[in-house]
C-alpha positions as CSV (number, residue, x, y, z in Angstrom):
1,M,38.1,-18.1,10.6
2,E,39.9,-17.4,7.3
3,L,39.8,-14.0,5.7
4,T,37.6,-14.0,2.6
5,P,38.2,-12.0,-0.6
6,Y,35.1,-9.8,0.0
7,A,33.7,-8.2,3.1
8,I,30.2,-6.7,3.6
9,F,29.6,-4.5,6.6
10,D,26.5,-3.3,8.3
11,M,26.9,0.3,9.5
12,D,24.6,1.0,12.5
13,G,25.8,-1.0,15.5
14,T,28.7,-2.6,13.5
15,L,30.9,0.2,12.4
16,L,29.2,3.0,14.3
17,C,27.8,3.1,17.8
18,S,24.6,4.5,16.5
19,T,21.8,2.0,17.1
20,G,20.6,3.9,20.2
21,M,20.6,7.1,18.1
22,W,18.1,5.5,15.7
23,D,15.8,4.7,18.5
24,H,15.5,8.4,19.3
25,V,15.4,9.5,15.7
26,T,12.8,6.9,14.8
27,D,10.6,7.9,17.7
28,R,10.7,11.6,16.5
29,I,10.0,10.6,12.9
30,R,7.1,8.5,13.9
31,A,5.7,11.2,16.1
32,E,5.9,13.7,13.2
33,A,4.3,11.2,10.9
34,R,1.5,10.5,13.3
35,Y,0.9,14.2,13.6
36,G,1.0,14.7,9.8
37,Y,-1.4,11.9,9.2
38,A,-3.8,13.1,11.9
39,Q,-3.6,16.9,11.2
40,E,-2.5,17.3,7.6
41,A,-3.5,14.3,5.6
42,T,-7.1,14.2,4.4
43,V,-9.3,11.4,3.2
44,K,-9.7,11.4,-0.5
45,P,-13.3,12.2,-1.7
46,G,-15.4,9.1,-2.2
47,V,-13.2,6.7,-0.2
48,E,-15.8,6.2,2.6
49,Q,-18.5,5.5,0.0
50,V,-16.3,3.0,-1.8
51,L,-15.3,1.2,1.4
52,A,-18.9,1.1,2.5
53,A,-20.1,-0.3,-0.8
54,M,-17.4,-2.9,-0.9
55,H,-18.1,-3.9,2.7
56,A,-21.8,-4.2,1.9
57,R,-20.9,-6.6,-1.0
58,G,-18.9,-8.8,1.4
59,V,-15.5,-7.8,0.1
60,R,-12.8,-8.4,2.7
61,M,-10.3,-5.6,2.8
62,C,-6.9,-4.8,4.2
63,V,-4.1,-2.2,3.6
64,A,-0.7,-3.1,2.2
65,S,1.6,-0.1,2.3
66,G,5.2,0.9,2.3
67,T,4.5,2.8,5.6
68,E,5.1,0.9,8.8
69,T,2.0,-1.0,10.1
70,P,1.7,1.1,13.4
71,L,1.7,4.3,11.3
72,I,-0.9,2.8,8.9
73,E,-3.1,1.9,11.8
74,A,-2.7,5.3,13.5
75,A,-3.3,7.2,10.3
76,L,-6.4,5.3,9.3
77,T,-7.8,5.2,12.8
78,S,-7.4,9.0,13.1
79,H,-9.6,9.4,10.0
80,G,-12.1,6.7,11.0
81,L,-11.1,4.3,8.2
82,M,-9.4,1.5,10.0
83,R,-12.8,0.0,10.9
84,W,-13.2,-1.1,7.3
85,F,-10.0,-3.1,7.2
86,E,-9.3,-6.5,8.8
87,F,-5.6,-5.7,9.1
88,A,-2.7,-3.8,7.7
89,V,0.7,-5.0,6.4
90,D,3.8,-3.2,5.5
91,C,6.7,-3.8,3.1
92,K,9.3,-5.8,4.9
93,N,11.2,-6.4,1.7
94,P,14.0,-3.7,1.2
95,D,12.9,-3.5,-2.4
96,G,9.5,-2.2,-1.3
97,K,6.8,-2.7,-3.9
98,K,9.3,-3.6,-6.6
99,K,8.6,-7.2,-5.5
100,P,5.0,-8.5,-4.8
101,D,5.8,-9.7,-1.2
102,V,3.6,-7.1,0.6
103,Y,0.6,-8.0,-1.7
104,L,1.2,-11.8,-1.3
105,D,1.6,-11.4,2.5
106,A,-1.8,-9.7,2.6
107,L,-3.4,-12.3,0.4
108,H,-2.0,-15.1,2.6
109,R,-3.3,-13.4,5.7
110,F,-6.7,-13.6,4.2
111,G,-6.1,-17.4,3.8
112,V,-6.0,-17.1,0.0
113,Q,-3.3,-18.3,-2.3
114,N,-4.4,-17.3,-5.8
115,P,-3.8,-13.6,-6.6
116,V,-6.6,-13.8,-9.2
117,Q,-9.0,-13.6,-6.3
118,A,-7.9,-10.1,-5.2
119,T,-7.7,-6.6,-6.6
120,V,-4.9,-4.2,-5.7
121,F,-5.7,-0.5,-5.6
122,E,-2.6,1.7,-6.1
123,D,-1.5,5.2,-7.1
124,S,2.1,4.0,-7.9
125,P,3.1,2.7,-11.3
126,V,5.7,0.4,-9.6
127,G,3.0,-1.0,-7.3
128,I,0.6,-1.5,-10.1
129,A,3.1,-3.2,-12.4
130,T,4.3,-5.5,-9.7
131,A,0.8,-6.5,-8.5
132,R,-0.3,-7.1,-12.1
133,A,2.7,-9.2,-12.9
134,A,2.0,-11.3,-9.8
135,G,-1.5,-12.0,-11.1
136,F,-3.6,-9.5,-9.1
137,A,-6.3,-7.4,-10.8
138,T,-5.2,-3.7,-10.5
139,V,-7.0,-0.4,-10.2
140,G,-4.9,2.7,-10.6
141,I,-6.2,5.7,-8.6
142,Y,-5.1,9.2,-9.6
143,D,-3.0,11.1,-7.1
144,E,-1.8,14.7,-7.9
145,P,1.8,14.1,-6.7
146,M,2.0,11.1,-9.1
147,A,0.4,13.0,-12.0
148,E,3.4,12.7,-14.3
149,F,3.0,8.9,-14.1
150,W,-0.7,8.9,-14.9
151,P,-0.2,7.9,-18.6
152,Q,1.9,4.9,-17.5
153,I,-0.7,4.0,-14.8
154,T,-3.6,4.1,-17.3
155,Q,-1.6,1.8,-19.6
156,T,-0.6,-0.7,-16.9
157,A,-3.6,-0.9,-14.6
158,D,-6.6,-3.1,-15.5
159,F,-8.7,-0.1,-14.7
160,A,-7.7,3.5,-14.0
161,S,-9.8,6.1,-12.3
162,R,-9.2,9.8,-11.6
163,T,-11.7,9.7,-8.7
164,W,-13.0,7.1,-6.3
165,Q,-16.6,8.2,-7.2
166,D,-15.9,7.4,-10.9
167,W,-14.6,3.9,-10.0
168,L,-17.6,3.2,-7.7
169,Q,-20.0,4.4,-10.4
170,N,-18.4,2.1,-13.0
171,V,-18.5,-0.9,-10.7
172,Q,-22.2,-0.2,-9.7
173,Q,-23.2,0.1,-13.4
174,T,-21.1,-2.6,-15.0
175,G,-19.7,-4.8,-12.3
176,P,-15.9,-5.2,-12.1
177,A,-14.0,-4.0,-15.1
178,P,-12.7,-6.8,-17.3
179,R,-9.0,-7.5,-17.0
180,K,-6.6,-6.3,-19.8
């Protein structure tokens, strides 16, 4: 093999004997995250009503998150929400939600190809912009830690709601909001 002008190295397991270390660190992080989801995270007000209403209307639902699938499932199960969802998928793309892969993966798992047939619910301006650019309808949901981005979310999302109850009331009164 000839030496090339450029070299790109992986670190863990290539330059450092650290792969085994990550197994232990990852286990501790996951355990802490599971505890946090079960003991500290709370279900947003109105979520159960929204999921029940959507289920009653025959809407098939899944979760697409930057969090690893086992943690998604553990978190939602601990709060009794996983029962509403057919499956969960996580971002396998290193760019996270800057690329629509996680949304497209979810759509394809439903057996659907056209993003126009699905709505993405997000609290992140990046996720909303990405999903919308890929052709999905988008609903921006307010989250206090993302408050500084709320003006951007309201401008980008097809519909933006400060509470789940407000979104549900709008859908029940008017049907789905028209796309921008």
